[in-house]
N, C-alpha and C positions, 0 to 999 in steps of 0.2 A: 505493500500500500504506499502512495507518496502521498503528502501533504504539502500542499501551497497556501502559505499567506496570502489573504488580498488587500494587504495595508500598502501595497505598491499603488492601489489606485489611487486616483487625484481625489474623487468626491462620492458619496453616495448618488448623485445624478447622473452618474456613469453607470447605475447599476439598475434594471429595469425589473419590475415585480410582473409577476402572471402565474398563471398555469400549463401545466403539460400533462400528457395521458402517458403514464406507465402502465406497461404490461405484464402481469405476474407467469409463475412458470408455467399455468394451464390455462393463459390467456386470459385471466382476468384482468379488467379494466379498473386501475386507482388513477381519480383526477386530484394531481399532488401539484401543491404552491412549487415556483419555480421562480429563478431568477436566472435573466440574461447578462451573463457576465463577458465584459470586453475580452475577446482572444479565445474566448471557452463557448460562447453562445448559451442557450438555455439550459439551466443544470437546477434539476432537481432538489428541494430542500428538505434536509433531513427531519425526523420529528422533533428531535430535541430545538432545532432552527425555528421549525413552524409551533412549538410550544412558547418560544420564547424569541418571536421575530424582531429581526432587525434589516438593515441595508447597510450599516456602517462598515466599510471595508477593515477597520482597524479589528473588529467583533467577526469576522467569518472567514473560513478557512477553505479550501476544496479538497476532499478524499477520494483519490483516483484509485481504483483496484489494479492490480497488476495480474499476469496471468499465472504467476505463482504462488499468489496470496492462498491461505487456507480455506476463505469464505469470500465469496464473490456475489453481491446480491444480483438477483434475476434481471431485478426492472432495471438497474443503470450501473453501469462501472465507474460513474463520478458523480460525487453530492456534494452540496454546498451546505455548511455544517458552521455551529457557534465554534473560536475558538476554544483551547483546552488551557490557554494560558489562562492563571487567575493572579491578580496582582495584590501585594500586601501593601497596607497604609498603615 
């Protein structure tokens, strides 16, 4: 699995929000929230992001499955989710 921070994007304005249809293992359709990320196109949002939604690039990262990964989701090989970084103050 590869993770890519979206902090390099200049602003929230460069990320569009929308929905896309994902197809499960047996052809079941899922209407899923998605973000149009420059350079990657429409990417489905993880459940974690949908439950605590943001379009702030500082709080987002891409998760991309690799062919050798033990678990690869059926619906998409790329997802956008919230970062795993926790800041202490």
